[in-house]
N, C-alpha and C positions, 0 to 999 in steps of 0.2 A: 399611302406614302412613302418611296422606299425610302430605305435607312440613308441617314448621310455620313457621307466620304470624309472621316476620322483624321486629324491632319493633326502633327507632335510639335509645338517650337523649340527648339536646345540652343537658345542662345543667352549668352551670361549677363544681358546690358534686360533687365526686370523690366522699366519701362518702354522698352521696347517692343520687348514680348505681349504687354497689357494690351498696348498699343492696335501693335499686329492681330493679338485676338479679338480685338475688335470690329475690325477692318473684314479678315478672313470669317466670321461668323455672319458677316453680313453680305458673301458670295455664298446665292443657289447650291445645295446640295453638298456645302462641306462645312466644319465647326471643325471648332480647336478641343480636341480630348483631352489635351495635358502639357504643360509646358517645362522644360528646366534649362538650368543655370550652367551645366555641362554633362558633357558623355555621361559620367558615372551616375549622375542623380535622374537620367534621362533612363538609361539602363534599367538602374531599383525602383522606377517606376512603373515598367512595361510587365502586363498583365498577361498570360496566354490566353485569357478569355476577353479580353480588350486592346486588342495591338489597332495600334494608328494604322492607317493605311500610306501616310504620304509622312515625311518628317523633314521639316524645312528645319537643316544646319547651317548652325554660325563652323567658323571657318577657326577661328585662336579666341581660343578660352581656356579658364585655367582646367587643372587638373584632370581632364580628357576633352583632347582638341577633339574637332568636327571629322580630321583627318583617320583616325582612332575608332570611333565609335562609328565613324562610316563603315571600316572597312570591318568591326567587330558586327554590326548589322546586316553588313550580305554573308559574314562567315556563320550567323546565328538563327538572322531572321528572312533570309533575300526574298521573300512578299513582298516586305517592306520596301517603298520606293525609297527614298533619298531625294531631297529636291538641297543643294546647297545653297544657301545665301548669306553674299557677306559685301564686304566693303573693299574686296581683294578682286581687283579684273588683271593680275600678271597671267601671264603663258601657263606660271610654272607651278601657282597655286589651284586652275582652274584644271590642268594634268593631274595634277596629283589627287584631285578631289576625283575623277572619273578612274582611276586606276583604283582607285577607293574603293569604288561603288556605286558614284553619286550619277543618276539619270537625269538630272539633269543642273541649271549654274543661272544662277539669279544671283542681278545685283542691285543691293541695298536701296539703291534709289530706285530705282525700276517703275515703273507708274503700275497701278494695280493691274490694270487691266493683262499687263504682261505675267504679274504674279496668276491671278485666275486663268487665263492661257496654260503657265505651267503646269497646273493642277486637272486641270480641259485632258493638257494629253497627254501626261503622269498614265492619269485613269484612264483613259482611251488607247495609248500606242505603245505604254510602257517606256519612254524618255520622252526628254524635251531637251534638245539642244535649238538656241536660239542663234541670232546671227554672229552673238560676241562669240559662243561655246565655236560656231564651227570654225568662224576664222584663228580664236588660237592653235584651233587643233588641226586644221589645216597647216598654218605655219610650222609646225612640229612637225607632221609629215613628211609637210617640203627639209625640211631641211635635214631629216633622216632619209629622204631618197635622195637626195645631194649628195651625200653621204656614204651611201652605199650607191650610186655613179662612180663618183673619184676613186673607187676602192677598186670597183667594178664586180663587187658584192652582191647583184641584184640575187633575189633565189630565181630557182627556175619553178618554174609554180607546174602543177599538170593541167587539164583539160579542164576537170574534175574539181579544183581547187580552182581554177578562174571562174567558172560558172558559178560555184557557190560564193564568189569572192562578190559577182557582180549581182547575186541576188540578196547581199547584206545591203546593199547601195537601195532598195524599196521597203516601202513598209511592213513585209510579208515578218509573223513572224520564225522563231525557228524552226517550229512545227510546221509552217505551213513550208518552207524552204523545204525541210525536209519530201515534204508530199511533195513540192513542183519535181523534185530528184530523185524521186522513188528512195529516198531510201528512209532506213530509219532517226529518229531523230537523234539517237546516241549517234551515228555516224555523221551526223552535219555540223553538232556539237564534238565532233573527232577533226569534223574539214577544220572550221572555226580553231578551235588549239593547235592543229599542224601551222597552220597560216598565221597564227599570230606568233606563236613562235620563230618559224621562217622569217614572217618581217617583222621584229619585233617589237611588235603591237601587243595591247594591254585590252583594247576594247572594239566594238564592232562601229563608232562611230573612227575610230582611229583609222579597219579595215579598210571602212568603205571612201574616208578620205585617200587612203594610199589608190585607190581603184581611181579614184575622182583625178590625181597626179598625174596616174601612168596611163590614164585615156583608157582602159579598160571600159570606163561609159562618160556616156556624156551628161551636161547638163542640161 
């Protein structure tokens, strides 16, 4: 029997944490390895030999909130995937969590099946962008694009950058994108960083939505 994937829950409501623990432990291949009431408490529990694979992260918490904790995880334990779990469906909250390093965003009133799907997607693909996140990010990118259009500030992209941008819309990892472009992973990441700087974007999903909006790819 393969080892179960470890889930951590960071939320300031104890009853919610306990109820969620019962639910997650019913999912095949997953179990809750730790829970905490805020980011500082969670960080104190991290042990190098027993790190969680996925962290379910609330946003509004005392002491250290979800934004700060997610950013800390990205800087210190980038292999741990953060899935935001919140009652907040505002575009600003979703975008800020993604910019902080979250690999997905699920509302607290979501069906348990969606939460299980999010775990599965994070495990196999490394991210989970549902219809809610896609719509909010698309709206943000559209506003950015319209602002650039009105000011005539569209970045001039090289053919290589456009090719890379198209590939970000696929399910390929950065290593697989690098292989397709016959370059190193470091070079591919350089394309990503340059594009993010030129287009004033922060994440891969932002790049993908930009490409779709500007008809570089079609759905």
